[in-house]
KOLGU-874420 format. One record per residue: residue in one letter; x, y, z of N, C-alpha, C, CB in turn. Coordinates in steps of 0.2 Angstrom, whole numbers, plus 2048, in hexadecimal, padded with zeros to 3 digits. Glycine has a CB too. Example, Ala and Ser with C-alpha at 12.3 -4.5 7.8 and 13.67 -1.06 7.14 Angstrom:
! residues 2
A8427E482783E7EA8278427F08278397EA82D/S8407F58238447FB8248408008278467FD81D/
! end
This chain:
! residues 177
M3FC13D2BE3F61382C03F61382C83F81312BD/T3F01392CB3EF1382D23EC1322D33EB13E2D4/V3F012E2D83ED1282DA3EB1282E13F21222D9/T3E51262E33E21272EA3E51202ED3DB1282EA/V3E81212F33EA11B2F73E41192FB3F011D2FB/L3E21132FA3DC1102FE3DF10C3043D810C2FA/D3DC10D30A3DE10830F3D81053113E110C315/E3D81003163D30FC3183CD10031B3D50F731D/A3CF10531F3CA1093223C610D31D3CE10E327/R3C91103183C61143133C110F30F3CA11730E/V3C310930E3BE10530A3B910330F3C20FE308/R3BA1013153B50FF31A3B010531A3B80FD321/G3B210B31B3AE11131B3AA1123153B211731C/F3AD1113103A91113093A310C3093AD110303/L3A510630B39F10030B39A1023113A30F930D/E39C10431739810631C39310B31A39B107322/G39611031639211631438C11430F39611B310/I38E10F30B38910C30638310930B38C107301/E38510430F38110131437C1063183840FC318/K37F10B31B37B11031F37611331A380115322/A37811631537411931036E11530E37811C30A/D36F10F30C36A10A30B36510931036D103308/V36810831636410631C36010D31E368105322/Q36311331D35F11931F35911A31A36311F31F/L35B11931435511930F350114310358119308/G35210E31134D10931334910A318351102314/Q34C10D31E34810F32434311532234C111329/I34511A31E34111F31D33B11D318345125319/E33C11831433711630F33211231333A11130A/T33410E31833010A31C32C10E321334105321/L32F11332432B11832832511C32432F11D32C/V32711E31E32312231A31D11E318327126315/T31E11831531911431331511131831C10F30E/S31711031E31310D32330F112327318109328/K30F11832630C11D32A30812232631112132E/P3011233272FD12732330012E3242F6127325/F30013231F30313931F2FF13E32430213C318/D2F913D3252F614132A2F81403312EF14032A/T2FC13A3332FE13933930513B33B2FD13133B/F30813E33630F14033730F14733B313142330/S31414734031514D34431B15134231614B34C/V31B15734432115B342328157344321162346/D32815434A32E15034C32F14A34732D14D353/D32A14734532B14234032E14433A32413E33E/L32B14A33732E14D33133514F33232A15332F/Q33715233833E15433934214E33933E158340/R34014833C34414233C34614033534113D341/Y34014033134113D32A34514232633A13D327/R34414832734914D32435014C326346154325/S35114B32C35814A32E35B14432B35914A336/A35713E32B35913832935A13832135313332A/I35613C31E35713D31635D141315351140313/K35E14631936414A31836B14631936415031D/A36A14231F37013E32137113831B36F13A327/S36C13631836C13131336F13430D36512E312/R36D13A30B36F13D30537713F30636C144304/E37914130C38014230D38413C30D381145314/A38113631038513030F38512E30838112B313/R38012F30438012D2FD3861312F937912E2FA/E3861382FB38B13C2F839213A2FA38A1432FA/E39313830039913530239B12F2FF39913430A/V39612A2FE3971242FB3991252F339111F2FB/D39512A2F039712B2E939E12E2E93921312E7/A3A01322ED3A71352ED3AC12F2EE3A813A2F3/Y3AB12B2F33AF1252F43AF1212ED3AD1212FA/G3A91202EB3A911C2E43AD11F2DF3A111B2E2/E3AC1252DE3B01292D93B81282DA3AE1302D8/D3BA1292E13C11282E23C31202E13C21292EA/L3BF11C2E33C01152E13C11132DA3BB1102E5/A3BC1162D63BC1152CF3C21182CC3B61172CC/H3C411E2CE3CA1222CB3D011E2CD3CA1292CE/T3D011C2D33D61182D53D71112D13D61162DD/A3D110E2D13D21082CD3D41092C63CB1042CD/L3D110E2C23D310F2BC3DA1122BB3CF1152B9/S3DD1152C03E41182C03E81122C13E511D2C6/L3E610D2C53EB1072C63EB1032C03E81032CD/F3E51022BD3E40FE2B73E91012B23DD0FE2B5/A3E81082B13EC10B2AB3F410A2AD3EA1122AB/A3F610B2B33FD10B2B53FF1032B43FE10D2BC/N3FB0FF2B63FD0F82B53FD0F62AE3F70F32B9/T3F90F82AA3F90F72A23FF0FA29F3F30FA29F/A4011002A140710329E40D0FF2A140710A2A1/L40D0FD2A74130FA2AA4140F32A64120F92B1/E40E0F02A540E0E92A24110EA29B4070E62A2/A40F0EF2974110F02904190F129040D0F628D/R41B0F52954220F72964260F02974240FC29B/C4230EC29C4270E629D4270E12974230E22A3/Q4220E12944220DD28E4270DF28941B0DC28A/A4270E628842C0E92834330E728642B0F0282/A4340E828C43B0E728F43D0DF28E43B0E9296/E4380DB28F43A0D428E43B0D22874340CF290/A4380D52824390D427B4400D72794340D7277/R4410DD27C4480DF27B44E0DB27E4480E727E/A44D0D92844520D42874530CE2834500D328E/E44D0CB28044E0C527C4520C62764470C227B/A4500CC2734540CE26D45B0CF26E4510D4269/L45D0D32734640D42754670CD2774640D927B/E4640C927A4670C327C4690BF2764630BE281/G4640BF2714650BB26B46B0BE26745F0BB266/A46B0C52674710C82634780C72674700D0263/A4780C726D47E0C62714800BE27047C0C7279/K47C0BA27047E0B326F4810B22684770AE26F/T47E0B52634800B525C4870B825C47C0B8257/L4880BE25E48E0C125E4940BE26248D0C9260/H4910BB2684960B726C49A0B22684930B4272/G4960AE26449A0A926049F0AC25B4950A525C/Y49D0B12584A20B42534A80B725749F0BA24F/S4A60BA25D4AC0BD2614B10B82634A80C1267/R4AE0B22664B20AD2684B70AB2634AE0A726B/R4B40A925D4B80A72574BE0AC2564B40A5251/Y4BC0B32554C10B82544C60B92594BD0BE253/C4C40B925F4C90BA2654CD0B42674C50BC26B/D4CB0AE2664CE0A82684D50A82654CA0A2266/G4DA0A82694E10A72674E50AE2664E10A3261/R4E10B32664E50BA2654E90BC26B4DF0BF263/S4EE0C026A4F20C226F4F10CA2704FA0C126E/T4EA0CC2714E90D32724E40D32784E50D626B/Y4E10D92784DB0DA27D4D50D627C4DA0E127E/A4D40D42754CE0D12734CC0CB2774CE0CF26C/P4D00C62794CE0C027D4CB0C22834D30BB27D/N4CF0C72874CC0C928D4C60CD28D4D20CE290/D4C50D12884BE0D42874B90CF2864BF0DA282/H4BA0CB2824B50C62804B30C22864B80C127A/N4B90C028A4B70BB2904B40BF2954BE0B9293/T4B50C62964B10CA29B4AA0CA2994B40D129B/A4A90CB2934A20CB29049E0C42914A10CD289/T4A20BF29049F0B829149D0B72984A50B328E/H4A20B929D4A00B92A44990BC2A54A60BB2A8/T4990C22A24930C62A448D0C32A14930CD2A0/L48D0C029B4870BC2984860B629C4890BA291/L48B0B329E4890AD2A24860AE2A94900A92A3/S4890B42AC4860B62B347E0B82B248A0BC2B6/L47D0BB2AC4760BD2AB4710B72A94750C22A5/G4740B12A84700AB2A746F0A92A046A0AB2AA/V4730AD29B4730AB2944760A52934760B1290/E4730A028F47509A28D47909B28647009428D/L47F09A28648309B28048409527C48A09E282/D48309627648309027148A08D27148109226A/A48B08627149108327149408326A49007B273/D49B08426A49F0852644A207E2634A408B264/P4A107A25E4A407325E4AB07325D4A1070258/I4AE07925B4B507A2594B907B2604B707F254/S4B607F2644B908226A4BB07D26F4B408726E/K4C107D2724C40792774C407D27E4CB077276/T4C108327D4C10882834BA08A2854C608E282/G4B50862834AE0882844AC08F2814AD08828C/P4A90932854A70992824AC09E2824A009B286/F4B209D2854B70A22874BC0A22814BB0A028D/A4BF0A72804C50A827B4CB0A727E4C40AF277/S4D00A327B4D70A227E4DB0A827C4D909B27C/D4DF0AA2814E40B027F4EA0AC27C4E60B3285/G4EC0AF2764F20AC2724F80AB2764F30B026C/M4FA0AF27B5000AE27F4FF0AA2865030B5281/F4F90AC2894F80A92904F30A32904F60AE294/G4EF0A228B4EA09D28B4E40A028F4EC09628E/L4E009C2924DB09E2964DD0A129D4D5098297/M4DA0A629F4DB0A92A64D80A42AB4D90B02A7/A4DA0A52B24D80A12B74D00A12B84DB0A32BE/R4CD0A72B74C60A72B84C20A42B34C40AF2B8/E4C50A32AC4C10A02A74C20982A84C40A22A0/V4C80962AA4C908F2AC4C408D2B24D108E2AE/E4C40912B74BF0902BC4B808F2BA4C00952C2/A4B60942B64AF0942B34AE08D2AF4AE09A2AF/L4B308B2AB4B20852A74B207F2AB4B80842A2/N4B607F2B14B60792B54AF0792B94BB07A2BA/Q4AC07E2BB4A607E2BE4A007C2B94A40862C1/A4A107E2B349C07C2AE49C0752AD49D0802A8/Q4A20722AC4A306B2AB4A10672B14AA06A2AA/A4A20692B74A00662BD4980662BE4A30692C4/G49506C2BC48E06C2BC48B0672B748C0732BA/A48E0672B148C0622AC48C05B2AE4900632A5/H4920592B14930522B448E0512B949A0512B6/E48C0552BE4870542C34800542C048805A2C8/G47F0582BB4780582B84770512B447705E2B3/G47D04E2B147C0482AD47C0422B14820482A9/T47E0422B847D03C2BC47703C2BF48303C2C1/G4730412C046D0412C446703D2C046A0482C5/
! end
């Protein structure tokens, strides 16, 4: 797909070309209708012929610019429509993935909480990722560790405790306003 880049000078030239062609045709029409044909001299005819030729060339140039503008507008419209469709599809996909992640997060936290394996750490890393993406995780009424899973041997790691403290401080600040 070829997209013509338009700048201000090209658009101005296009518009001036239309105005010049209209003015030239108007002048020719006025001159021809105001003068009887038997009073035309060879010089008059040559001037009119030159004016008509210039007007025709200006019209052809205007038509070419018009075609370029129309092609560019249609190309931009098609590209914009395709991009908009892709954005809508991506948004729908992101919403579906967020819903699935929220659902699986609840099950993961319940499974991982209290285990002495790699599972709590993996769960907590994924939880940090979800939170950093702005996903609002559903509260678990049984959990004493928020959205994080506690390791069976070490409890919560420092980064999870810090995240919980920040969340609680934010909740308290939001509740007092």
